[in-house]
C-alpha positions as a printed Julia matrix, in Angstrom:
131×3 Matrix{Float64}:
 13.22  -12.73   13.49
 16.84  -12.28   12.5
 18.88   -9.19   13.38
 19.11   -7.88    9.81
 15.34   -7.91    9.42
 14.95   -6.12   12.76
 17.43   -3.42   11.72
 15.58   -2.99    8.41
 12.33   -2.55   10.37
 13.9     0.31   12.35
 15.04    1.94    9.1
 11.52    1.5     7.73
 10.27    3.23   10.87
 12.55    6.19   10.08
 10.92    6.59    6.67
  7.41    6.05    8.04
  7.78    8.56   10.87
  9.43   11.16    8.61
  6.83   10.83    5.88
  4.04   11.17    8.48
  5.74   14.24    9.97
  5.63   12.48   13.35
  8.5    13.81   15.47
  7.56   11.72   18.52
  7.62    8.47   16.53
 10.87    9.57   14.89
 12.48   10.29   18.26
 11.44    6.93   19.72
 13.73    5.2    17.19
 16.81    6.65   18.95
 18.54    5.92   22.25
 18.19    8.51   25.01
 21.82    9.56   24.49
 21.95    9.3    20.69
 24.14   11.58   18.61
 22.57   13.05   15.48
 24.6    15.03   12.94
 22.41   16.65   10.29
 22.97   17.28    6.58
 24.15   20.79    7.52
 26.5    19.64   10.29
 24.25   20.56   13.2
 24.41   18.18   16.17
 21.2    17.23   17.96
 22.42   15.44   21.11
 19.94   13.01   22.65
 16.45   11.74   21.91
 14.71   14.83   23.32
 16.72   17.19   21.07
 16.18   14.94   18.05
 12.43   14.94   18.63
 12.22   18.69   19.32
 14.41   19.55   16.35
 12.35   17.41   14.01
  9.06   18.74   15.38
 10.22   22.24   14.4
 11.32   20.97   10.97
  8.13   18.97   10.33
  5.97   21.97   11.3
  8.15   24.44    9.4
 10.6    24.21    6.5
 10.26   20.44    5.94
  6.49   20.24    6.35
  5.18   17.69    3.86
  8.63   16.51    2.81
  9.09   12.83    2.04
 12.2    10.73    2.33
 13.38    9.43   -1.0
 14.59    5.88   -1.36
 18.29    5.32   -1.36
 18.38    1.7    -2.48
 19.15   -1.28   -0.3
 21.2    -0.24    2.73
 24.53   -1.91    3.49
 24.36   -3.51    6.92
 27.42   -4.76    8.76
 27.28   -6.28   12.21
 30.52   -5.19   13.84
 29.78   -7.38   16.87
 26.66   -8.97   18.35
 24.15   -6.25   19.15
 25.92   -3.51   17.12
 25.1    -2.72   13.48
 26.64   -0.17   11.14
 24.39    0.86    8.27
 25.23    2.94    5.18
 22.42    4.09    2.95
 21.61    6.66    0.33
 19.41    9.37    1.73
 17.46   12.38    0.75
 14.05   13.93    0.73
 11.79   15.17   -2.01
 11.35   18.93   -2.13
 11.61   19.66   -5.78
 13.3    17.08   -7.87
 16.71   15.79   -8.51
 17.7    12.23   -9.12
 19.76    9.91   -7.0
 20.42   10.22   -3.31
 21.19   13.7    -2.01
 23.26   12.28    0.82
 24.93    9.27    2.33
 23.5     8.36    5.71
 25.29    6.3     8.32
 23.61    4.78   11.35
 24.91    2.88   14.32
 22.21    0.75   15.88
 22.45   -1.15   19.14
 20.26   -3.89   20.5
 18.59   -2.83   23.73
 16.01   -4.61   25.89
 13.26   -2.87   23.87
 14.81   -3.88   20.54
 17.15   -2.2    18.08
 17.6     1.58   18.43
 19.7     4.13   16.6
 22.5     5.49   18.77
 24.4     7.49   16.14
 23.31    9.13   12.89
 25.33   11.11   10.33
 23.9    12.61    7.14
 26.52   13.75    4.62
 25.86   15.62    1.39
 26.87   13.74   -1.76
 29.41   15.68   -3.76
 32.54   14.98   -5.76
 35.32   17.4    -4.83
 37.21   16.33   -7.96
 34.43   17.76  -10.13
 35.21   21.47  -10.22
 33.91   23.93  -12.76
């Protein structure tokens, strides 16, 4: 299987784990020392923190939330075994159209396969549009 397809499988795993509310499965997609910057700018350093933080979210304020599609992600292999991915992101909790955020991932190829080592979720806004 080619690298792009493997990376897309990891991203599919993100959606699957989120939509199932499965924090353990979500956490397993990340390296032990991953960095994870949330939509609100909170850093969850490391797999254990990512899993624990998402367990609290999936059992609390984001219970039942579903990730919304963001279209086909842009994948760029910056060198063998390192992929940068940009994708639209968001979750459904009451409407809206289009992605709520832009998500960037850095994935690395490990002995166990591709894992996410860095994640950044940034709110979509246009600072030029002021009212």
